[in-house]
N, C-alpha and C positions, 0 to 999 in steps of 0.2 A: 277631062278630070279624070275620070276611070281610065283613059289612055294611058296617062301618067303615073297612075299608081301601079297599074299591071307592069307597066316597065319597071318602075321601082322593087315591084314584088319579085320579077322575072332576073333582074340584074343580081350578078354574082356578088357575094358577102367578101369584103376584102379579106385577103389572106392573112391567119392569124400570125401575129408574131412567133416566131421559134421561142421554145421556153429557153431560159438562160441557165449553163448548168451552172451546179452548185459548185463553190473555190474545190471542194476536193474533186469531183469529179471532173472541173474543167483539168487538174492537175495529174490525176490517175488515169483518165481512160485512153490518153494517146499512149502511154506507158502499156497499157495492156493490150489494146488493139495493135501494137507493134509487136507484140510475142508470139513464137511462131511454135505453138502449142496451145493447150486449155489453161486457163486461168480461174480463178476463185478468190476473192477478194473481203473480207471486212474488216472494217477501219470506226473506230469509236472512240472521242475525246470523252476522258470519266470525267471531265469537271462540267464542262458546256453541254455537253450530248451530241455535238455534231458528229455527222457519222456517215459511211459512203459503203455499199454494199456492190458486188458484180457476182453473180452465178453464187451467192452464199449459201446457199440449200443444197449444192451441187455435191454428192459423194466424191470424195477423192482420195487416192493413196497418200499416206502422210508419211511414208519412210519414216526413222526416227521421230520425228514429232510425239507420235505416239506415246513416246518415251515420258512424255509428261502425265498424261492420264496415269499411266502404272504408278507414276511417284505418288499421284494423289490417292490410288488404291493403299500403295504399302502403307503411307501415314495414315489412311482412315483404319486401315486394320491394327496397325500401331497403337492408337489412342482408343481402340475396341476393345485392347488387351490380347489381340488373336496372335498377333506377332510382338516380338522383343527387339527392338530398333540396336539395343549394345549386342545381339545374340553374336557369337561368334560364326563368320563364314571360312568354310576350308577352300581353297583352290584346287581343283583338282586337272589333271591332263586332259582328261575325258570333258571338263565345261569349257575350255577353249574353242572359240569360235573366229573366224576370220573377221576383218572389217574393221569398221572404227572403233578406238577405244585405244589402252594402254595395257589391260592384264594381259592377252593373248601373248604380245611381243615382250613384254618388260618383267613380267613376274613369273618365278617358277612354281611348278605344284606343292602345294602345302603350305602355300602364303595364306596369313592367316588376318582377316581384318573384320570388321563391324559391318554389321546388316546396314546400317546408315551409310556408312562407307560406300556400301556397292551401291547402293541407291543415287548418292551423291556421283559417283563415277559415272553411272547410268547418264546422268543431268550434263554435266560438268565436259567430259570428253564422249560422250553419247557411245558408251563403252557397251559392244555388244555381249561380252562374256559374262558382265556384273548385270546386264538386262537380264540374262538367262539365271542368273543365279536370283536375283530378288523372284521373278517369276517363278522358279521354284518353292519360293516361302510364300507367296500369295494365290498361287493358281493362276492359269490362266485365262480361266471364264470370270474370274474375279471382277476384274477391269471393267469388261462391257456391261455387266449387272448393273456396277454401282453408277457407271456414266448414264446406262438409262435411268436408274433412278434418280439422277440428278437433271434429267430434261434433254439428254443428248442421246439418244438411241442408235444414233449411225456413228460414236466414235468407241473402235473397236480393235485390242490388238488378238490377230488372228493367231500367233503360234509363236513358241520361242524364235530368237532369231537363228537365221541358218538353222532351222528346225522343221520344215514344213511338216514334217510327220507330226509332230504336235498338235496341226491345226486343229482348233475347236469350231472354225469358219471354213470348211475347206474352199467351199465357191467363191466366197469374197479373198480367202487367200491366191486364188488362180486371178482373178480381176484385180486387186488392188494390193496384194503384196503384204507384206507384215501387219499393216493396219490401215485402217479407214475413219475417216470423219469429215466435217464440212466446215467451211471457213467459220459459218455463224457459230456451231459448237464450239470450237476451239475460241472463239472471242467470247463466248459465254464463261467458259472456263478462265479466260484472262480475267474477268470482269470480277468474278467470284474470287479471285486471288489478290486483284485489286484491293478490294474490300473487306479481306482477311476471313472470307468465309467459306473457303475449301477448307474442307474438315472442322477444322480450329483457328482461333487466331494464330496462338502458337504454332501450329502445323502451317499454317499459311506462310508465315513469316519463315520459318524454315526452306520451304519450298522457294519461297522468293529467291533468299539468298543463296541457294544452289543455280537459280536461274540467271542470276546477275554475273555467274562465273563460266555461264557455257561458252566455249572455246569454238566458235565460229565466225571469223573478222568476215568472213565473205558474203553473209547475208546481211541483215539489219545495221552491224554498226560500220560497214565497210564507208559510208559516204556522209555518216554524221560528224559533227564537229567532236572534236578530241575530246574525252570525259563524260559523254553523252550515257546515261544509264539506261542501259538496257537487259532487261529480264527476260529471256527467251529461251526457245527450245527449238530446233532447226532438224531435218532432213533431209538425206541426198541419197540419190540410187539413179542410174543412168538416166529414164526418163522423167525424173520428179524430183522437183526442187523443192520444199515448204520451211515455211517459219512462222512461230506465233510467239505474241509476247506483249510487254507493256514498257513501251519507250517515254523516257521521262522529256517533255519538249518546254520551251521557257512558260507556256501557258497552262502546263499541266500535263499528265499522265495521258497515254493515248494506246489503246488495246488496239492492237495490229494482229492479222493472219492473212498470210499469201499463198497459196496453194495452187500448184501448178504440176501438170502431167502430160504425157505426150509429147514433150520437148525434143524439138527438132534437133538442137544443140546438147548432145549428150557425151559432150569432151569432160574430162577430168581435167580442167584446167581453170586457172584462176580468173578467169575472162567469161566463164559458162553462162549460157544467157539467161540462165533459170535463177542462179544466184545474183546475177546483175539486176533483175527484175525486181527481187526482193530488195534490194541495197535502194536502187532506185524509188521503189514506191515507198519506201522506208525515211528516204531523204525527203521525196514531195511531199508526207505528210507532214515530218517536223519544220520543213518549209514553211507550210501552209499556218502551223500554229504559232511559229516565230512571229512570222510576219502578223498576226491577229495581235499577239502579245504589244507588238512594237505600236500597230496604228492605236490599240488602247490608249497608250501611254504616250501618243503623241510623239512618236521619238521623230527625229528629223534626219535620220542618218538610214542609210541603205541598209538592207538586211545583209548579215554576214552570209556568202554562199558556202555551204558547207563542204564541195570539191576543195576548197582552199585549208580548211582545218578539218580535215577528215581524219578520223585517227587511222593510225598506221596499221594494216594487218601485221600481226606476229609474225605469219609466216606467208609468202608467197607461193607455197605450195598448194596445187588443189586440194579440197576438201577428201579426206580419206573416204573412199567407196563404202558405204556402210555393210554393203551387201558381200563385200570381203572382193571383189572383183566386178568387171563388166561384164560378165556374164555368169548366172542368169541376169535378168533384168532386176530384176527384186527379191529380196531375201522370203 
Protein backbone atom coordinates (compact mmCIF):
# COMPACT_ATOMS: atom_id res chain seq x y z
CA UNK A 1 0.00 0.00 0.00
CA UNK A 2 2.84 2.36 0.86
CA UNK A 3 4.54 1.58 -2.46
CA UNK A 4 1.32 2.24 -4.36
CA UNK A 5 0.86 5.57 -2.58
CA UNK A 6 4.44 6.55 -3.34
CA UNK A 7 3.97 5.60 -6.99
CA UNK A 8 0.86 7.74 -7.23
CA UNK A 9 2.68 10.63 -5.55
CA UNK A 10 5.58 10.44 -7.99
CA UNK A 11 3.42 10.03 -11.10
CA UNK A 12 3.34 13.13 -13.31
CA UNK A 13 0.16 15.15 -13.15
CA UNK A 14 -1.90 15.22 -16.32
CA UNK A 15 -1.02 18.15 -18.57
CA UNK A 16 -3.25 21.15 -18.06
CA UNK A 17 -5.62 21.92 -20.89
CA UNK A 18 -4.40 24.93 -22.89
CA UNK A 19 -6.44 28.03 -22.20
CA UNK A 20 -9.06 28.76 -24.83
CA UNK A 21 -8.39 32.14 -26.39
CA UNK A 22 -11.12 34.74 -26.09
CA UNK A 23 -13.20 35.39 -29.23
CA UNK A 24 -11.39 38.67 -29.88
CA UNK A 25 -7.97 37.17 -29.22
CA UNK A 26 -8.66 34.29 -31.59
CA UNK A 27 -9.51 36.77 -34.35
CA UNK A 28 -6.86 39.41 -33.72
CA UNK A 29 -3.69 37.59 -32.68
CA UNK A 30 -3.10 35.93 -36.08
CA UNK A 31 -3.29 39.36 -37.74
CA UNK A 32 -0.94 40.94 -35.21
CA UNK A 33 1.57 38.09 -35.34
CA UNK A 34 1.68 38.16 -39.14
CA UNK A 35 2.53 41.87 -39.26
CA UNK A 36 6.18 42.74 -39.89
CA UNK A 37 6.65 45.54 -37.41
CA UNK A 38 5.74 46.62 -33.89
CA UNK A 39 2.04 46.60 -33.00
CA UNK A 40 -0.05 47.81 -30.07
CA UNK A 41 -3.82 47.31 -29.93
CA UNK A 42 -6.63 48.13 -27.52
CA UNK A 43 -10.30 47.26 -28.07
CA UNK A 44 -13.37 47.64 -25.88
CA UNK A 45 -17.04 47.09 -26.61
CA UNK A 46 -18.62 50.08 -24.93
CA UNK A 47 -21.85 48.28 -24.03
CA UNK A 48 -20.83 44.75 -23.05
CA UNK A 49 -17.33 45.62 -21.83
CA UNK A 50 -15.69 42.81 -23.81
CA UNK A 51 -12.11 43.84 -24.48
CA UNK A 52 -8.75 42.88 -25.93
CA UNK A 53 -5.32 44.43 -25.45
CA UNK A 54 -1.87 43.79 -26.85
CA UNK A 55 1.17 45.84 -25.78
CA UNK A 56 -1.40 48.46 -24.81
CA UNK A 57 0.99 50.38 -22.54
CA UNK A 58 3.91 50.58 -24.95
CA UNK A 59 4.72 54.16 -25.92
CA UNK A 60 4.48 54.45 -29.70
CA UNK A 61 4.65 57.17 -32.37
CA UNK A 62 1.31 58.74 -33.25
CA UNK A 63 1.96 60.45 -36.58
CA UNK A 64 -1.14 62.62 -37.15
CA UNK A 65 -3.26 60.68 -34.65
CA UNK A 66 -1.96 63.20 -32.09
CA UNK A 67 -4.21 65.81 -33.72
CA UNK A 68 -7.13 64.24 -31.84
CA UNK A 69 -5.69 65.29 -28.44
CA UNK A 70 -4.80 68.69 -29.92
CA UNK A 71 -8.47 69.12 -30.81
CA UNK A 72 -9.44 68.15 -27.25
CA UNK A 73 -7.15 70.85 -25.86
CA UNK A 74 -8.41 73.48 -28.31
CA UNK A 75 -12.02 72.88 -27.32
CA UNK A 76 -11.06 72.82 -23.64
CA UNK A 77 -9.48 76.27 -23.98
CA UNK A 78 -12.54 77.51 -25.85
CA UNK A 79 -14.84 76.31 -23.03
CA UNK A 80 -12.55 78.05 -20.52
CA UNK A 81 -12.77 81.31 -22.49
CA UNK A 82 -9.06 81.35 -23.36
CA UNK A 83 -9.63 81.21 -27.12
CA UNK A 84 -12.54 82.12 -29.37
CA UNK A 85 -13.49 79.46 -31.92
CA UNK A 86 -15.12 82.11 -34.11
CA UNK A 87 -11.94 84.21 -34.20
CA UNK A 88 -10.54 84.80 -37.67
CA UNK A 89 -7.38 83.04 -38.77
CA UNK A 90 -5.45 84.54 -41.69
CA UNK A 91 -3.30 82.20 -43.74
CA UNK A 92 0.18 83.47 -44.60
CA UNK A 93 2.65 81.93 -47.05
CA UNK A 94 5.03 81.47 -44.14
CA UNK A 95 2.43 79.26 -42.40
CA UNK A 96 2.36 76.69 -45.19
CA UNK A 97 4.03 73.34 -44.59
CA UNK A 98 4.09 70.21 -46.80
CA UNK A 99 2.27 66.96 -46.35
CA UNK A 100 -1.34 66.09 -45.74
CA UNK A 101 -4.13 68.63 -46.02
CA UNK A 102 -5.54 71.15 -48.46
CA UNK A 103 -4.48 74.63 -47.27
CA UNK A 104 -0.92 74.59 -48.59
CA UNK A 105 -1.75 73.42 -52.11
CA UNK A 106 -5.16 74.92 -52.68
CA UNK A 107 -5.46 78.21 -50.76
CA UNK A 108 -3.77 81.53 -51.31
CA UNK A 109 -2.08 83.68 -48.70
CA UNK A 110 -4.46 86.02 -46.86
CA UNK A 111 -7.30 83.50 -47.04
CA UNK A 112 -9.34 83.84 -43.85
CA UNK A 113 -11.41 81.32 -41.93
CA UNK A 114 -12.47 80.68 -38.35
CA UNK A 115 -10.35 78.91 -35.77
CA UNK A 116 -13.09 76.29 -35.55
CA UNK A 117 -12.71 75.63 -39.27
CA UNK A 118 -8.94 75.25 -38.79
CA UNK A 119 -9.63 72.57 -36.15
CA UNK A 120 -12.03 70.83 -38.52
CA UNK A 121 -9.43 70.85 -41.32
CA UNK A 122 -6.89 69.40 -38.88
CA UNK A 123 -9.19 66.42 -38.19
CA UNK A 124 -11.07 65.84 -41.46
CA UNK A 125 -8.12 66.33 -43.85
CA UNK A 126 -5.31 65.92 -41.30
CA UNK A 127 -4.15 69.33 -42.52
CA UNK A 128 -0.62 70.04 -41.32
CA UNK A 129 -0.80 73.77 -41.94
CA UNK A 130 -4.12 74.02 -40.09
CA UNK A 131 -2.61 72.06 -37.20
CA UNK A 132 0.19 74.58 -36.83
CA UNK A 133 -2.30 77.46 -36.93
CA UNK A 134 -4.25 75.80 -34.10
CA UNK A 135 -1.05 75.24 -32.12
CA UNK A 136 -0.19 78.92 -32.54
CA UNK A 137 -3.40 79.73 -30.64
CA UNK A 138 -3.31 77.07 -27.90
CA UNK A 139 0.46 76.68 -27.39
CA UNK A 140 2.44 73.49 -27.93
CA UNK A 141 2.92 72.36 -24.27
CA UNK A 142 -0.74 72.72 -23.29
CA UNK A 143 -1.94 69.49 -24.93
CA UNK A 144 0.52 67.33 -22.97
CA UNK A 145 -0.39 69.09 -19.74
CA UNK A 146 -4.09 68.51 -20.22
CA UNK A 147 -3.58 64.89 -21.25
CA UNK A 148 -1.59 64.31 -18.07
CA UNK A 149 -4.38 65.84 -15.99
CA UNK A 150 -6.84 63.47 -17.68
CA UNK A 151 -4.66 60.49 -16.74
CA UNK A 152 -2.87 60.09 -20.09
CA UNK A 153 0.75 61.06 -19.29
CA UNK A 154 2.27 59.45 -22.38
CA UNK A 155 0.10 61.36 -24.86
CA UNK A 156 2.01 64.39 -26.14
CA UNK A 157 2.47 66.49 -29.24
CA UNK A 158 6.13 67.42 -29.33
CA UNK A 159 6.32 70.28 -31.84
CA UNK A 160 4.57 71.97 -34.71
CA UNK A 161 4.38 69.88 -37.87
CA UNK A 162 7.50 70.28 -39.97
CA UNK A 163 8.88 72.65 -37.35
CA UNK A 164 11.16 70.41 -35.32
CA UNK A 165 12.90 73.54 -34.03
CA UNK A 166 9.73 74.27 -31.99
CA UNK A 167 9.91 70.98 -30.05
CA UNK A 168 9.13 71.18 -26.33
CA UNK A 169 10.12 67.51 -25.93
CA UNK A 170 13.33 67.25 -28.01
CA UNK A 171 14.27 63.72 -26.96
CA UNK A 172 10.78 62.40 -27.67
CA UNK A 173 10.80 64.19 -31.03
CA UNK A 174 13.90 62.24 -32.01
CA UNK A 175 12.46 58.94 -30.82
CA UNK A 176 8.80 59.24 -31.79
CA UNK A 177 8.45 62.07 -34.28
CA UNK A 178 5.48 64.44 -34.10
CA UNK A 179 3.74 62.86 -31.12
CA UNK A 180 3.58 59.89 -28.78
CA UNK A 181 0.92 57.88 -26.97
CA UNK A 182 -0.14 54.36 -25.96
CA UNK A 183 -3.01 52.29 -27.30
CA UNK A 184 -4.55 52.24 -23.82
CA UNK A 185 -4.47 56.02 -23.48
CA UNK A 186 -6.04 56.54 -26.90
CA UNK A 187 -8.72 54.02 -25.98
CA UNK A 188 -9.36 56.06 -22.84
CA UNK A 189 -9.88 59.21 -24.87
CA UNK A 190 -12.29 57.37 -27.17
CA UNK A 191 -14.28 56.04 -24.20
CA UNK A 192 -14.61 59.55 -22.77
CA UNK A 193 -15.65 60.85 -26.16
CA UNK A 194 -18.37 58.20 -26.40
CA UNK A 195 -19.68 59.16 -22.96
CA UNK A 196 -19.56 62.83 -24.04
CA UNK A 197 -17.16 63.50 -21.14
CA UNK A 198 -14.33 65.12 -23.12
CA UNK A 199 -14.43 68.79 -22.07
CA UNK A 200 -18.25 68.97 -22.11
CA UNK A 201 -21.22 67.29 -23.75
CA UNK A 202 -21.43 69.90 -26.52
CA UNK A 203 -17.67 69.92 -27.11
CA UNK A 204 -17.65 66.12 -27.27
CA UNK A 205 -20.45 66.18 -29.83
CA UNK A 206 -18.50 68.66 -31.98
CA UNK A 207 -15.39 66.48 -31.82
CA UNK A 208 -17.37 63.34 -32.62
CA UNK A 209 -18.94 64.96 -35.69
CA UNK A 210 -15.54 66.11 -36.95
CA UNK A 211 -14.12 62.62 -36.52
CA UNK A 212 -17.04 61.05 -38.40
CA UNK A 213 -15.82 63.01 -41.43
CA UNK A 214 -12.16 61.96 -41.20
CA UNK A 215 -10.88 61.31 -44.73
CA UNK A 216 -8.85 58.12 -44.56
CA UNK A 217 -10.65 55.23 -46.27
CA UNK A 218 -7.48 53.09 -46.27
CA UNK A 219 -7.69 52.20 -42.57
CA UNK A 220 -10.71 51.38 -40.37
CA UNK A 221 -13.51 51.92 -42.96
CA UNK A 222 -11.81 50.00 -45.74
CA UNK A 223 -13.29 46.52 -45.18
CA UNK A 224 -16.40 47.45 -43.20
CA UNK A 225 -19.93 47.27 -44.63
CA UNK A 226 -20.94 50.36 -46.57
CA UNK A 227 -22.49 52.97 -44.32
CA UNK A 228 -20.83 51.82 -41.10
CA UNK A 229 -20.33 54.82 -38.82
CA UNK A 230 -16.68 55.33 -37.92
CA UNK A 231 -15.54 58.35 -35.89
CA UNK A 232 -11.76 58.27 -36.07
CA UNK A 233 -8.42 60.00 -36.43
CA UNK A 234 -5.51 58.38 -38.18
CA UNK A 235 -1.83 58.89 -38.89
CA UNK A 236 0.65 57.88 -41.58
CA UNK A 237 4.40 58.31 -41.88
CA UNK A 238 6.95 56.03 -43.51
CA UNK A 239 7.44 53.52 -40.69
CA UNK A 240 4.17 54.01 -38.77
CA UNK A 241 0.47 53.69 -39.44
CA UNK A 242 -1.99 54.54 -36.66
CA UNK A 243 -5.72 54.85 -36.07
CA UNK A 244 -8.10 55.28 -33.16
CA UNK A 245 -11.82 55.85 -32.92
CA UNK A 246 -15.31 54.50 -32.35
CA UNK A 247 -16.91 51.99 -34.71
CA UNK A 248 -20.66 51.38 -34.62
CA UNK A 249 -21.29 47.63 -34.80
CA UNK A 250 -24.65 45.83 -34.87
CA UNK A 251 -24.35 45.17 -31.12
CA UNK A 252 -23.19 48.66 -30.15
CA UNK A 253 -20.17 50.99 -30.28
CA UNK A 254 -16.61 49.71 -30.03
CA UNK A 255 -13.58 51.85 -29.14
CA UNK A 256 -10.49 50.73 -31.03
CA UNK A 257 -6.87 51.84 -31.29
CA UNK A 258 -4.20 50.33 -33.54
CA UNK A 259 -0.62 51.64 -33.42
CA UNK A 260 2.22 50.34 -35.60
CA UNK A 261 5.88 51.27 -35.89
CA UNK A 262 9.11 50.01 -37.47
CA UNK A 263 7.00 48.60 -40.28
CA UNK A 264 8.90 46.69 -42.92
CA UNK A 265 6.44 47.89 -45.56
CA UNK A 266 7.05 51.63 -45.92
CA UNK A 267 5.43 52.05 -49.33
CA UNK A 268 3.04 54.88 -50.05
CA UNK A 269 0.72 52.46 -51.75
CA UNK A 270 -2.98 51.55 -51.35
CA UNK A 271 -2.02 48.12 -50.06
CA UNK A 272 0.51 49.28 -47.45
CA UNK A 273 0.72 46.58 -44.77
CA UNK A 274 0.22 48.99 -41.86
CA UNK A 275 -2.92 50.46 -43.40
CA UNK A 276 -4.11 46.98 -44.23
CA UNK A 277 -3.57 45.81 -40.65
CA UNK A 278 -5.74 48.67 -39.34
CA UNK A 279 -8.45 47.68 -41.81
CA UNK A 280 -8.26 43.96 -41.04
CA UNK A 281 -8.39 44.50 -37.28
CA UNK A 282 -11.42 46.78 -37.69
CA UNK A 283 -13.13 44.15 -39.83
CA UNK A 284 -12.34 41.35 -37.36
CA UNK A 285 -13.69 43.42 -34.46
CA UNK A 286 -16.83 44.27 -36.43
CA UNK A 287 -17.36 40.62 -37.36
CA UNK A 288 -17.01 39.54 -33.75
CA UNK A 289 -19.81 41.79 -32.59
CA UNK A 290 -21.97 41.27 -35.65
CA UNK A 291 -21.85 37.53 -34.96
CA UNK A 292 -22.60 38.15 -31.28
CA UNK A 293 -25.76 40.06 -32.17
CA UNK A 294 -27.00 37.38 -34.55
CA UNK A 295 -26.31 34.64 -31.99
CA UNK A 296 -28.32 36.47 -29.32
CA UNK A 297 -31.17 37.01 -31.79
CA UNK A 298 -31.15 33.34 -32.82
CA UNK A 299 -30.61 34.24 -36.44
CA UNK A 300 -30.47 31.28 -38.77
CA UNK A 301 -28.75 33.03 -41.64
CA UNK A 302 -25.02 33.31 -41.97
CA UNK A 303 -23.10 36.46 -41.11
CA UNK A 304 -22.54 38.88 -43.97
CA UNK A 305 -18.90 38.98 -45.02
CA UNK A 306 -17.74 42.60 -44.91
CA UNK A 307 -15.46 42.08 -47.94
CA UNK A 308 -18.52 41.66 -50.14
CA UNK A 309 -20.17 44.85 -48.91
CA UNK A 310 -17.13 46.93 -48.08
CA UNK A 311 -17.47 50.68 -48.24
CA UNK A 312 -15.61 51.67 -51.42
CA UNK A 313 -12.60 53.93 -50.94
CA UNK A 314 -13.17 57.36 -52.38
CA UNK A 315 -9.71 57.26 -53.85
CA UNK A 316 -7.36 54.45 -54.76
CA UNK A 317 -4.33 56.67 -54.36
CA UNK A 318 -2.13 56.20 -51.28
CA UNK A 319 -2.58 58.37 -48.25
CA UNK A 320 -0.61 61.60 -48.60
CA UNK A 321 2.59 61.52 -46.57
CA UNK A 322 1.96 63.58 -43.47
CA UNK A 323 5.58 64.58 -43.25
CA UNK A 324 5.45 65.82 -46.82
CA UNK A 325 7.93 63.36 -48.23
CA UNK A 326 9.38 59.97 -47.55
CA UNK A 327 12.52 61.52 -46.12
CA UNK A 328 12.84 62.37 -43.27
CA UNK A 329 10.99 59.52 -41.67
CA UNK A 330 8.78 61.61 -39.40
CA UNK A 331 7.96 65.32 -39.07
